[in-house]
C-alpha positions in Angstrom: -23.4 -1.3 -16.4 -22.0 -4.5 -17.9 -18.8 -5.6 -16.0 -15.7 -5.1 -18.1 -13.0 -7.8 -18.5 -10.6 -5.6 -20.4 -7.1 -6.1 -19.0 -5.5 -3.1 -17.3 -2.5 -1.3 -18.8 1.0 -2.2 -17.7 2.6 0.0 -15.0 5.6 2.1 -15.9 7.9 1.9 -12.7 9.9 4.9 -13.7 7.1 7.3 -12.9 5.0 7.7 -9.8 1.2 7.3 -9.4 -1.4 8.7 -7.0 -4.3 7.5 -4.9 -7.5 8.4 -6.7 -10.0 10.2 -4.4 -13.5 11.4 -5.3 -12.5 15.0 -4.7 -10.0 14.8 -7.6 -12.1 12.8 -10.2 -13.0 15.7 -12.5 -9.8 17.7 -12.1 -7.5 14.8 -12.8 -9.6 13.6 -15.7 -9.6 17.0 -17.3 -5.9 17.7 -16.7 -4.6 14.3 -17.9 -1.4 14.3 -15.7 1.4 11.9 -16.7 0.9 9.3 -14.0 2.3 5.8 -13.8 -0.9 4.4 -12.3 -3.8 5.1 -10.0 -4.7 3.3 -6.9 -8.1 3.0 -5.2 -9.3 1.5 -2.0 -11.1 -1.7 -3.0 -13.9 -1.4 -0.5 -15.1 1.9 -2.1 -16.0 0.0 -5.2 -17.8 -3.0 -3.7 -21.2 -1.6 -5.0 -22.7 -2.9 -8.2 -22.4 0.2 -10.2 -23.2 3.9 -10.1 -20.9 6.9 -10.4 -17.9 5.3 -8.6 -17.7 2.5 -11.1 -18.4 4.9 -14.0 -15.4 7.0 -13.0 -13.2 4.0 -12.3 -13.9 2.6 -15.8 -13.0 6.0 -17.3 -9.7 6.3 -15.4 -8.6 2.7 -16.0 -9.0 3.3 -19.7 -6.2 5.9 -19.3 -4.1 4.6 -16.5 -3.0 1.2 -15.0 -5.0 0.3 -11.9 -4.0 -0.9 -8.5 -6.7 -2.2 -5.9 -5.6 -1.6 -2.3 -7.7 -3.2 0.4 -8.1 -1.9 3.9 -10.8 -4.1 5.4 -10.0 -7.8 4.8 -8.4 -8.1 8.2 -6.0 -10.8 7.2 -4.7 -11.4 10.7 -7.9 -11.6 12.6 -8.5 -14.6 14.8 -12.1 -14.7 13.4 -11.0 -15.8 9.9 -11.7 -14.1 6.7 -15.2 -12.8 5.8 -16.5 -14.9 2.9 -18.8 -12.0 1.9 -15.9 -9.5 1.8 -13.6 -11.9 -0.1 -16.4 -12.6 -2.6 -16.9 -8.9 -3.3 -13.2 -8.4 -3.7 -13.0 -11.3 -6.2 -15.9 -9.8 -8.2 -14.1 -6.4 -8.3 -10.8 -8.0 -9.3 -12.5 -10.0 -12.1 -14.4 -6.9 -13.3 -11.4 -4.5 -13.3 -8.4 -6.8 -14.0 -6.0 -4.6 -12.0 -2.3 -4.6 -12.4 -1.8 -5.0 -8.6 -3.9 -6.1 -5.7 -2.8 -5.5 -2.1 -3.8 -5.7 1.5 -2.2 -5.1 4.9 -0.1 -7.1 7.4 -2.7 -6.5 10.2 -6.0 -7.2 11.8 -8.9 -4.9 12.2 -12.0 -6.9 13.1 -12.9 -9.4 15.9 -16.2 -10.9 17.1 -18.0 -9.2 14.2 -16.9 -5.8 15.3 -14.8 -3.7 12.8 -12.3 -1.4 14.6 -11.7 1.0 11.7 -7.9 0.7 12.1 -5.0 -1.3 10.8 -3.7 -3.0 14.0 -0.3 -4.7 14.2 0.1 -8.5 14.8 2.2 -10.2 17.5 5.2 -11.3 15.5 5.3 -14.9 16.5 5.6 -18.2 14.7 1.9 -18.9 15.4 0.9 -15.6 13.8 3.1 -16.2 10.9 1.5 -19.6 10.3 -1.9 -18.0 10.4 -0.9 -15.2 8.0 0.5 -17.8 5.5 -2.8 -19.6 5.6 -4.8 -16.5 5.1 -2.8 -15.1 2.3 -2.9 -18.5 0.6 -6.7 -18.5 1.0 -7.0 -15.0 -0.6 -4.6 -15.8 -3.5 -6.4 -19.1 -4.2 -9.8 -17.3 -4.2 -8.6 -14.5 -6.5 -6.5 -16.8 -8.7 -3.6 -14.4 -8.5 -0.8 -13.1 -6.3 -1.5 -10.3 -3.9 0.9 -7.8 -2.2 1.0 -7.4 1.6 1.9 -4.0 3.1 3.6 -3.3 6.4 1.6 -1.0 8.7 2.6 1.8 11.1 2.3 0.9 14.8 2.4 2.7 18.1 2.5 -0.3 20.5 4.2 -3.7 20.4 3.2 -7.0 21.7 5.4 -8.4 24.5 5.0 -11.8 22.9 6.6 -10.8 19.6 9.7 -12.9 19.0 10.4 -12.1 15.3 11.5 -8.7 14.0 8.8 -7.3 11.8 11.0 -7.2 8.7 11.9 -10.9 9.2 8.2 -11.7 9.7 7.2 -9.9 6.5 10.1 -11.5 4.5 9.1 -15.0 5.8 5.5 -14.4 4.8 6.5 -13.5 1.3 8.7 -16.5 1.0 6.2 -19.0 2.4 3.0 -17.7 1.0 4.4 -16.6 -2.4 2.9 -13.1 -2.1 4.6 -9.9 -3.0 5.5 -7.0 -0.7 4.0 -3.5 -0.8 6.8 -1.6 1.0 5.4 1.5 2.7 8.5 3.6 3.5 6.6 6.1 5.6 5.2 3.3 7.7 8.7 2.0 8.3 9.9 5.4 9.4 6.9 6.0 11.7 7.3 2.7 13.4 11.1 3.1 13.6 10.7 6.4 15.4 8.0 5.1 17.7 9.9 1.9 18.6 13.5 3.2 18.4 15.0 1.0 15.6 17.0 2.0 12.5 14.6 2.2 9.5 17.4 1.2 7.2 17.8 -2.1 9.0 14.1 -2.8 8.0 14.5 -1.5 4.4 17.7 -3.4 3.8 16.3 -6.7 5.1 13.2 -7.1 2.8 13.9 -9.4 -0.1 14.4 -7.4 -3.3 12.6 -9.8 -5.5 9.4 -9.6 -3.4 9.0 -5.8 -3.4 6.6 -4.9 -6.2 5.2 -1.5 -5.0 6.2 1.4 -2.7 3.9 3.7 -0.8 4.9 7.2 0.4 2.8 9.4 2.6 2.9 12.0 5.4 2.4 11.8 9.2 1.7 14.0 12.2 3.4 14.2 15.6 1.4 13.4 18.7 1.2 16.6 20.7 2.1 16.8 24.4 3.6 13.3 24.5 6.3 12.4 26.9 8.2 10.7 24.1 8.2 11.4 20.4 5.3 9.6 18.7 4.4 9.8 15.0 0.9 9.1 13.8 0.4 7.8 10.3 -2.3 10.2 9.1 -1.7 10.4 5.3 -2.6 14.0 5.7 0.7 15.9 5.1 3.5 16.0 2.6 6.2 13.3 2.6 8.9 14.4 5.0 12.6 14.9 4.1 13.7 11.8 6.1 11.2 9.6 4.2 12.3 11.0 0.9 15.9 10.1 1.8 14.9 6.6 2.7 13.0 6.3 -0.5 16.0 7.3 -2.5 18.1 4.6 -0.7 15.4 2.0 -1.5 15.4 2.9 -5.2 19.2 2.8 -5.2 19.0 -0.8 -3.8 16.0 -2.2 -5.6 15.8 -0.1 -8.8 12.6 1.7 -10.0 9.4 0.3 -8.6 5.7 1.4 -8.9 5.6 4.2 -6.4 2.4 5.7 -5.0 1.7 9.0 -3.2 -1.1 8.4 -0.6 -3.1 11.3 0.8 -6.3 10.4 2.6 -7.0 13.1 5.1 -7.0 16.9 4.8 -7.0 16.1 1.0 -5.2 19.0 -0.8 -5.7 20.5 -4.2 -4.7 18.2 -7.1 -1.6 20.3 -7.8 -0.3 19.6 -4.4 -0.7 15.9 -4.8 0.9 15.9 -8.2 3.8 17.9 -6.9 4.5 15.1 -4.4 4.4 12.6 -7.3 6.9 14.9 -9.1 9.3 14.7 -6.2 9.3 10.9 -6.6 9.8 11.2 -10.3 12.9 13.3 -9.7 14.4 10.6 -7.5 13.5 7.9 -10.0 15.0 10.1 -12.8 18.2 10.6 -10.9 18.6 6.9 -10.4 18.0 6.2 -14.1 20.5 8.9 -15.1 23.2 7.3 -12.8 22.5 3.9 -14.2 22.8 5.2 -17.7 26.1 6.9 -17.0 27.6 3.9 -15.2 
């Protein structure tokens, strides 16, 4: 297949989008739901062609596209993989997505990939490293990326900067945007006993360019409450409330429903997107009436 250089469609922030998974290709294509955009994991499309790219080309002719990376390991002490970054650049050049994002994390060391998004120590040294890494990626891609906050279950004793201040400083110094995962904020807030609204109110409004919503599970038989970010359940009521507060503060933003494990029928996924649409619609109605 000849790589396409057709620009993606613009994202409508007043409607939600969904993560595109192989189980839903045919059903979503046939049903033509009204989605703001679709998002895929970049690494799933690092191959040269085949069915994944054929489907991606079809979907991006209908919907704006966001590429969401899970394997670049921005914060690793090893440095960035030149091979991984080159494949990402090829994909970005080929698909011309509306958004490109990665995570505030590390996940590889010594050539071993740990298959997880692990938190950083929030220190000045780590911040300097992340600024350099984000600058390297943005220079290679020739465009801005978004960096997403991750869920965490342990904290480094060396951390001296609140996570929300670390993320805000990264956006300011590196010139990247923020992908604000409201579920991840809630999960970490419960696990580490802080107020999620403190986090959400602290991130700079101008830097937030996308929002993620997902579900979690509770760790069974734990001595203290521990939430696990599984992306395998509906968005909980507390996260919907926080999302509503974020939209009231920041206005409508591209909002994605993530569902990556125990993947449900398409109607269930679209119903979650419909709940986000209701919140976005209520905000728009209040603004129109003001």
